[in-house]
N, C-alpha and C positions, 0 to 999 in steps of 0.2 A: 737304790740299792743296786749292788752289783748285779750285771746281768739282767737287770729288769730294762725293758726297752725305754725309750725316752720319749715315744710316741703313746698319747693315749688312744682307746679304740673309740671309735665311733658312739657306739651305744654307752659309753661312760661320760658323754657330753651332758652336762646340764639340761634339762628339759626347756628352759628359755632359749638357749642357744640353738638347740635342735629346731624349734619351733619357727624362729628367726631364718634359718636355712631352709626350711621346708616352705615357708612363705613364698620363695620364689620359685616353686613348682607350680605345673598346672593342676587345675582340679581334680582332675581324674587320677592322677598319680597320688596326690596326698589322700585321697579317699581309699583306692583300690591297691597301690601298690605299697606304701610307706608302711602301714598299719601290718603288714604280713612280715617285714623284715625282721623285728625282734621285739620285745616288750616294751623297750624304754622309747623306741622309735613311734610305738602304736601309742602312748601316753602321751609323748610330746605332741603327735598331729591332732589330737583331742583337746590340747590346750588353747588359750586365747592368743597367742603370739602367731599362729599360722592362719588368725582369721581376722585380723585386723584390717585386710582388706579382701572383699568378697566380690567377685565378678562373675556372675554367672549367666550373663543375659543369650550369649551363644546357645548355652544349654536349654534356657527357657524357651528356645523356637521350636524343639523338639519333643518338649514335656507336656504332660496334662497336668490340669491345675491341682490334682491330689498329689503327685510327685512334685511338683514346685510347692507346693505347702509345705511337705515333709523337708523338702530340700533347705528351704529357707529357715525355718522354724530352727532344723539342726545347725545350720552355722551359724546362725545369728548366738543360739544357746551358747556354742562352743567360745563365741567371742568375747562372752561373760562383762559386757559393757565397754570394751575395748576397740570396738569396731570405727574404724574412722572414714573409709569408703564402700560404698554398696552399690552395685549395678547389677539391677534385676529387671527384667521385661516382661510385659504380658501379665500382670495381676489380675486376677479375674474378678476381684470383688474388693470392698472396703475392708474386710477382715485384716488381710495380710499388710495393708498400709498402718493399720494401726498397729499389729504388733510391730512392725519396724520403728514406728515412732515412739513405742514403750520401752525401746532398748536402743535409742538415738541419742543419749547422753554426750557419746564422743563423737557423734558422727560429723564429717566437715563435707563429704561429697556424696550426694545421692542422687542417682540416675533411676529413673521411672519409666521408660518409654514405651508406649502402646500399652499402658496399663487402663483398664477400667474402673478408675476411680472415682469418686463423685467430691464435688464441692463442699458436701456438708462434711465429710469425713476429714477433708483438709482444713477447714476453719475449725474442727474439734479438736486436730491432734496439731495444727501448726506449730503451737507454742513449745511443743516437744523437740522441735529441730530447731530451736534457737541459735544452735552452734554452726548451723551449714552456711557455707560459703559458695557452695556451686551446687545449682540443681536442675535435673533435666526432666522436665515432664512434656516432651516432644510426642506429638498423636495421641495424647490422652483425651479423645474427643469428648468425654465428659464433663471435664473441666471448663472452667471460663474464670470470670473476673472477680468472681466471690473468691473463689480458690486462690487466685495470683494476689489479691488484695491482703489476706488473711497471711501467705507467705512473707510479702513485703513488711507487715507491721510486725510479727513476729520473728523474723530471721533479720536481725538488724545488723550482720555480718556478710549478707550475701553479695558476692561479686561476681557470680556468673549464673546466669539462666538460659537455658535453651526452651524455647516455647515453638518449636517447627511444626508443622501441619503437612499432611500428606498432598502431594502436587495433584493426586487424582480427584480428591474432595475439595481441593480449593475453588472450583467453579459453581458447588452448590454453597458454598460457606457465605451467611450474611456478615456484615461490617463488624469487625473485631476490634473497633476503636474503644470499645468498653474495657478489654485488657490492655490494651496501650496504655490508657489512662492509669488503670491500677498501678501498672508497671512504674510509668513515671511519678506518680503521688506516693509511692511506698516503698521505691530501692533506688535511692539517690547515690548508693555506692556502689552500683554494677560499674564494673569493667568490661563485660563480655556478655552480649546479650545476642540471640539467635532466635530469628523472626521469620523464617523462610515459608513462603506460601501462606502467610496470613493475610486476609483481606484487610487492608490498612489503608488510610487517606495519607496525604502528605501532612496534614495537620496533625495528626495523632504521630507522627513520627518525630517531626520538631518540637512538640510536648517533651517526648523522653529525650531528646537530646540536649533539652534546654533544663531539665529537670536532675539529670544523669550528668554531672560535670566531669565525673572520672571515665567516663566510657571510651574504651580504646577500638572496640569491635562491635561491627553491628551487620549482622547477616540479615539481608532483605530480600534475597533471591526470591523469584515469583510472586512478590508484592507489585503486582504491574502499576496500579493506581498512585504509588508513590513516586514523586518526581522530586529531585533534589538536585539542586544546582553545583556544581563541582566546585565555581569560585565561591560561591558562598559556604561551603563545608570546609574548605581551605581556609578562608578568612576566620570563621566562627569556632571551627572545632579542628585545630591542624594536628592534633594527636589521634584522631578518629580515621580508621579504616572502615570503608563501608563496602561491603559484599553484595552485587546486585542494585536494583532489582532485575536486570536481565541475568539469565541463566547460561553460564559460560561452561558448565558442565552437564553430566547425567547423571541419573539414578537408575541402578537396576532394578528390576521388576521384584527381584526377592528382598529387596530391602522394605518393600512395603506389602509383603503377604500378611493374609490375615493370621494373627497369632493363634488363632482359636483353631487351624487346622493343623492338629499334631499326630496326625495318624501316618505320614509318611515317616518311618525311620529307618528306612533300608539300609542306609549308610553310618547308622550310629554304633558306637561301639558298647558291648554288653556291659554293665556296671555291676556286678553281683551285689551292690549295697543296694543298689534298688531293687534287685530280682529278690533278695532274700530279707530285705529291710534295713532300712537306714540306721536302726536304735542299734545297731549290732556292734558298732566300736565305741559306743558311748561310755560302756561298764568295764572298769580294770580287770572285773573277774573274769570277762571271757576270755584272758590272754592266758589263764593259768595252763589249761591244757594244749594252748595251741603251739607254744614254743618249749616243748619238751626237748628238741634237738637245738635249740636257740637259734631256729630258724634262718640258719647261714644264707647269706645273700647271694652265694654262687650256685643254691638249690634252688633259687626262685624261679618259678615257671610261670609266664603269663601267656595268654590266650587271647586272642582277639576274632572278631567275628565282622566278615564283610557282609552277611546277608542272614537274612532271619526266616524261619519256619512259619508258616500260617497257623502250625498248633501250637506256637512257643508262646510262655506264659501270658498271665492275664493283661499285661502291658503291652505285649509282642516281645520281650526280653526272651533270648534264648535259656536253655537251662545251664545252670552254673556248672563248669567243668570240674 
């Protein structure tokens, strides 16, 4: 019609399109900024298109177990079965692993470093992870050969596995040849394998190389007992790149901090969805009184915090502005 703008307003885009756009934003923006802009944006950010990929590993390092559980359950529920990539660390028990597995129908990549999950829970739910192509179980100290065998038997499409150990603990570890044998006998399609700081023998590594003909990368840094001849590798496995056993780089101490210590949040931003409850944005009815003036973007005010009061809320969050 004459006089009508040829451009559509952002709030008129369909939710699926908005969701795909918002999926490129970081976690904090999607949870605390976007829902406050307008009704349509608020609804779009609670839809599945924003949550096909979830990476909260960094956030987990400063959160207590209750916060982590609430966050993970909220985001996975929002994904509505469309979750493809998940990265979360420091799971403190088996319950969250079972919750992830029950919603893993579309999951392709799963990273669970530094998690306290058991062999028995992995054996029980590995079948739910059958579509997985990449799995990271690094620094999961309670897991062993049983878990790896269950994963290998159930996850037939697995092409990448990270099974790294902490260099600070490697001196106290017993032989992990059983874990290497589980990998060799159940994961023939592996292309990428990381086993840094595992206590391995040369024989167990040769078994992996012989049983995984598609292997292209093998990380053996810190596996001091492994002796591989360069000429032998070039002749028998010409496509394979081996990193280590000598260590040519270094690890920052912060990378190995105990995730159970979540008390220091002095540099963390205040997220009101945590202070006020994470369920606040899940119900469309809560928007009815929020957008009386259509929530114009130019009126949006953001406040950030550099420090916390000792008397701030139960989790150390400052009062909401």
